[in-house]
N, C-alpha and C positions, 0 to 999 in steps of 0.2 A: 524445306530443311531447317532444322532447330537452329536458333540463334546461339551466339556465344556470350556465356554469362560474363566473362572478362570484359568483353567489348561493351556490355550493358552497364557494368560497374564504372568503367573509365569514360562513358559518354560525358560530354561537357555538362549537359543538363543535370545529370545525376550528381556531378561533382560540385556544381553550383548550389544545388539544394544542400547538400552535406556542409558546405561552407556556410549556409544560411543557418542551419542546425547548430554548428559549431559556434558561430557568433552568439547565438541565443544561450548557449551553455556559458559561455564566458560572461555574459551579461548578469548571471545568477549569482546570488551572495555565497552559494555554497562552494564556488570553485574559485581559485586564484588564478590569475591571467597575468601575462607580460604583455603590455600595450604595445611596447616597442616591437616585439615579436610579431604581434598581430599586424602592425603598422607596415612592417617590412614585407611581410607575405602579401598584404594587400596592395603595396605599391608594384609588387612583382607577380600578380595574380597570375596572368597568362603564362608567364615562363614557369611558375610554379606547378601549375596545374599540367603543362606540357611534359615537365620532368616527371610527375607522378604518372602520367599515362604511359610515358616511354618506358619506366622501369617496371610497371605492373604487367605491360604486354611481353615483355621480355623474359618475365618470371624472375626478376632480380630485385624486388622490392624487398628492403630491409628495414626493420625498426631501428630507430635511433635507441641508444641506452636510456633507460628510465632512471630518473633521480629521486633519491628519497627526501620526503618532505616530513618535518615534525610538526603534524598538525595538532593545534591545541584543542584539548577536550576538557570536560569538568575535572575538579580536583578530586583526589581520593578522600577517604573517610578522615585521614589525617591532615587535611587541607593542602596536601602537596600538589604542585602542578603536574599535570599528566599531558602525555601526547599519544596520538594515535598514528598508526602506519598510513601514509599517503605517498603518492608519487606524481612527479612532474613528468608528464608525457608530451612529446613535441607536438607542437600545432599540426605538422604534417601528417604524423601518425594518427592524431585524433581525426583529421579529415578523411584520411584512407578508411579507417575502420568504420565511421559513419556512412561512407559511400558504399561500403561493403553491406552494410546492415540496411541500408535503404533498398538494396536489391534482394537480398537473401531472407531478410527479417520476418517477412509476413508468412513465407513457407513454414518457418518453425514456430512462430507465435500461435498460429492457428491450431498447432498439434498439442499445445499445452492445455492441462485440464482446467475445468471451470473453476476448481478450488485453489488455483494459483493466481495470487492478486498482485504481487509486487513485481515492479519492473516490466510490466506488461506494455507492449508497443501501443503508441497512440492510434486511435481511430476517433473520428468525429461523431458526435451525438447531436441530434436535432429533433425538434417536435415533428412526429408524423402526422401532417395535417389530415390525411385519409382517416386516420383512426383516432384523432384527438377530438375532443369536445370542448364547449365552453368551460365546462365543469372540471374536465380531467384532460391533462396533457399526456399523451403517450410518446414516449421517446424512441426514436430510431437510432440505428447504428449505421455509419458509412463503412466504406472499405479502408484498408490500410493506406495511408497517402505519404508520399514523399514531399510534395508541396505545402508543406507546413514546416514552422520552425520548431515544433514540439516533436520529441523523439518517444517519450513515454507518456503514459496516463499520469497525471499529476498526483501527488501524494494526497490532496484533498479529494481527488476522485477514487483512488484505490484504497486507501486505509479506512476511511469511513465505511465504504462498501464491504470491505473484509469484516469489520466489526458488526455491521448491521446484519450482514448475513449470518453470522454466527448466533446472534441474539434471536433472530427470527427462527432459525433451525432449531434452537433449543425449545422453543414454544411449540413449534410442529411436532418434535419428538414427544412431548409429554401432553399432546392434545390441549394445549393452552391457546388455541386459535381464538377462542371466544374473548380473550384479553387483548387481542391485537387491536391497535390503533387504527383509525382510518387510513392514515399514511402507509401502515404495515399491510394491510387489505390490499390497498393499492398495488403495494410493491409485489404481493403475491400474484395478482391479476396480470400485471405487467410482465412478470416472469414467464407466465404461461404462454404470452403472445410472441415471445423472443424467438429468434431463430436458434437452432440447436447449439450452434457455436456459442451463444451467448448465454443460455439458459443454465440456471443452477438447478441441479437436480435434487438437492437437499431441501429446496423449498416446494417441492411437489409432494402431496401427502401420499401418493402412490409409492413413492420410494420408500416409505416407512411403514406403509400398510397399517394405518393406525388402528385398526380394528383390534390388533393385539398389543396395542400400547397404551391402552386406558389405564390411567393412574400410573403409568410407568414412571420409574425412577430414571435420572439422567445423570451421567458421569462426565466430568471435563477433566483435561489437563493440557499443559502448554510445554512445549520442548523447543530447545534452540540448539543450533548447531556451532561447534566451537571454531572460532577463527574461520569462518566460512569461506570468505574471498581469497586468503592466501593459500587455503587448502583445497579449493576447487581446482584439481589438476588439469593440465592443458591437454594430458592424454584422454582424459574423460570427455572433454569438450570435442576433441577432434573426432572421437568415437561416435559421439552423438550427432555432430554435423554429418558424419558419413552415414549413419544408421538412418537418420530421419530426413535424408535429402532425396527422396524418391521423386518427389514433385518437380525438384530442381532438375534432377536427372532427365526426367520425361520432357522437360520444356528446353532444356539447353543441351549442347552437345559436347561442353567441355568441363563437366563436373571435376575430373582429375586435375584440371589447371586451377580450379577454384581451391581445391583441397591443399595444393602446393601453397597458394597464396595464404590461406587460412593457418597453415602450419607455420609460415614465415611470420604472420602477424601475431601468432601466440608464443614466439620466441623472445622472451624478454630478459634484458641483461641489465644489472644495476650499475650505474656509474656512481662510484663512491668518493668522487673528487671533492665533495664537502666535508670528507670524514676528517679533516685537520681541525675542524671547528668543533668536533663532537668526540666524545670518549666511546669507547667499545661498548660499555654498560648502557649508553643512551640508545645505541642502536639495538642492543638486546631487548630493551624495554618494549620496542615496537616491533619485535620479532624479526630482526635482521641479524645477519652475521656478516661482517665485512669480508670474510674471507671466502664468502660464496656469492658470485657475481650472477649465477643463473637464478631467475625467479620463476618458479614452476607454479604458478597460481594466476589469480586474476587481481592485477594491481588496482587498488582504489585510486581514483583520479583519472581513470581511463573512462570516457564517457559513455562507452558502450558495455562497461563492466556489468551493469544490470541485465542486458540482453544476454551475456555471456554466462552470468550466474544461472539463469533459466535454462540455457542450453545445457550447462553442467548437470542439472537436475532432470533433464527430460527422460531419460531412460528410467531414472528412479521413480519418477512421478507416474510414468506409463505402468510399471509394476505395482505401485501402490494403487493406481486406479483400477487396475484389475482386481485386486483385492478387495476393494470397496464395492465393486460392481457384483462380484461373486457373493459377498456378504449381504448385499441388497435382497438376495434371492432366498436368504435364509432369515432366521430370527436374530443372527448376530449383526444386526445393521450397524453402521459406524460412519461418523462424517470426519473427514480430514480437510483442514485448511491451512494454505501455506502462504505466508507472506515473506518472501526472501528466505531467510533462515529460521524463521519463527513459525512453528506448527502449534495448531489447535486441534484437539480431538474431542469429539462428542459422541456419545453413545448411551443407549438405554441399558448397556451391560458393562459393569465393571472389568470382567474378565476379556470382553472383547477389546476394550480400550488397552489393557495389557498386551493382548495378543498383538495390536497393531504397533504399539511401541515397539515390541521386539522384532516385528517384521521391518519396521523403520530402520532399526539398529543393524538387522542383518543385510538389508539392501544396501545401506551405506557402506558397510564393511566390504561387501562385494564389489560393488561399483568403483569404490575409491581406494580400494585395497589397503584399508585401514589408515589412509591418510586424513580422513575426515571422521569426525566423531560427534556424537550427541555431547552438548555441555551439561551434564547432569546437575552442576551446580546452579544453574538457571532454570531447572525444571520446576514447575508448579503443579500442584500446591506442594508446600515444604514435605509434608509426610510422604508424598509419593517419591520425591527426591530421596529421602532417607530409606525407602524401601529398596529402590533400584540400586542405591549405592551400597547398602549394608546386607541385602539378602543373602549374598554369598559368604561375606565375611563373617555374619554373625546368624548362622543358620537356625540356632535355638531359639532366636528372636523374630526369625523370619515370618511366622504367621501373625505374631502381633504387629509387626510393621505394616504387614500386608492389610490387615484389618484397619489399622489407623489412615493407611492410604486410601481405602475404599471410602471411609467415612469422610475424609477431607475432600475427596473428589466428588462426592455426591452433592447435587445442587438443588436449592429450592427454586422449583421451576417458575413460581410466581415472581420472585425477585432475584435472578441469578447475578447477585453482585460481583462474584469473580469475573464473569464474562464482560461486565461493565468497567470493572476497575482498569483494564487496558486502555479503553477509550479515555477515561479520566486522566490517565498518564499524558496523554496527548494534548490535554487542556490548556498546556502551557502555549500551544500553537494560537489560542485566542488572542494573543498579543499581535499575531500577524493579521487577524481578521478585521476589516474595515466595518465595523458595526453599523456605521451610517449607509453602507451599500446594500446590506441585507434586506430581503422583503419581509414583510410581516410574518410569514410562516417561519421564515429562518431565524428571525429575531426569536420568535417564541421558543424554538427548539433550542437555540443558543443558550438562551437564558435557563432553560429546563436543565440543560447539563450543568450549569454552574450552580443551580440550586440544589441539585442532586449531589454535587461535590460538598455543598455546605451541610447537608443534613444526613447523609449517609454515613454509617459506622464503618469505615474503611481500616483495614489492617495497617498498622504502623510500618510494617514492611513494605506497603504499597506506597504511603506518603504520610509524613508526621502529621499528627493531629493539629497542631498550633498552625503549621504551614497551609493545611488545608483550609482552616477555618478563616485565617488571615487573607489567603488569596481570594477564596470564594466572596467572602463579605465585602472586601474592598472592591473587587470586579462588579459585583452586584450593585453597590453605592454608586459607581461611575457610570455603569450602562443603563440602569433603569431609568434615570431622568432622560436619557437619549432615545428612549423606546418611541417608537412613531405611534401617533394615535390618528384616528379618523377625524380631523379638524372639521369636515363639512358637517359631520353629524353633530359634533359639538356646537358648531355655528347654529345649525338649525334648532338645536335645543334652546340655545341663548334667545333666538329669535322668538320662540314660542313663549319663553319666560317673560321677554319683554312686552309681548302681546297682552299677556296676563295681567302684568303689571298695570299697563295702560288702562285696560279695562277696569281694573280695581281701583284705579286713581279717577276715572271718569265717573264710576259708580259713587264713590266717595263724595266727590265734587258735586253730583247731582243731590245727594242727601242733604247737602249744606245750602242749596239755594233756596231762596224764598219762593213762595208761590208764584208771585208776578215774575220772578226771573225764569221759573220753569215754563210759565206760559209762553214767555217771549222766545224761549229757546225750542219751543215746540215740544217739551217734554211731557206736558199735560195736554 
């Protein structure tokens, strides 16, 4: 007889690992925590867990109200302080959500497409001893695990992979494989050996059928979703939990009880008791209305928000993946990459790129009932934004706007700067990197990124020139002296120099000896 998924969720071992993950989240600088709340929960740990188990088994678990937090962010263009929407979620609710995700997460994450990179659940990576050699390490992937403090793949694992796969794909599309570095060639070879679930199809030449892509153009664009988390509606998340839960239904006998629990865990109500300290207009600036206590979205501050955001996109991702697969059998091939709410499109066809943009918009409108939209103000390049916004308003100019967009989206395959700029935006993360802990190869790549920032002509929209030059030059001046060198090699060279110096000295001394002295020393 199949097991109960509710019983699996409330097993003490599962709750304990959820608690370990919770403490790890609280230890990170990105999240605020109440040390007193943590201490009280830990002091009453067994009683707290018993209370959770009892209420979930009875189907009566209810979330505590979430409390708005004015989380500071960068100042606006006029130098005024700004805040972004954030919520305080009770420790117990965070724990329950993590316990639920521990059990059901793997069944959904495995169904997400290979081109979805952000907020993917953590899986271990390790050197595959059977396939690795002294010169090359082949990495293997482990299963989804609960017995780890990590919930998601780290940003350092997922974002660089996202950007690197885009860059490699751009080279494959345009048959620029000959310009691949040794590292990029290894990346392609490793991708061939991965299991299907980990394989990126875009990095396979067969996907593009390069015989008809010789000297092909390549077009790119990036899209962003407007206020994604607040507008990722709970009804969509629940529908996707139901629609993509077949593996859970087959293994467990109480999927309906799970859906009841999930519905309860997605019923968020806002506690505005802090409102006396803030004006209505301040709440409006972070997208909240004090008269509306129901919050129908994903609250930032919830540790499982990243997982829920991917669940919200699961049906949409599936539909778009079908489009990509269908197009791959024609000459209208296209690649789509998603990092949370950030889309990047690559295609050898400008029209195919536009078709996919329209398909994304149509799918969003249908799935989210027009509650979620593309943020055209953040669409890149700028000329594409102008075309998408104004093509209906200014029909007499539509064709010119279209031509401008096509020219702006076209890339130089040998040096696709726009694809690299997104990575450069993240160079600020270098302040968090311990340069002393990098190996020689990592040092080289890291310094090359900063050198690129120094020497490349980047749009002022991306980063101010004086800021770029000042940052890159100062960073290089600090790091280059710290660069590791092979001191063994230097030592050996110095030893050889010393030997030569001694020989020269001896020869010079011999030349200055008298005939008798040379005879006595056995020189003659």
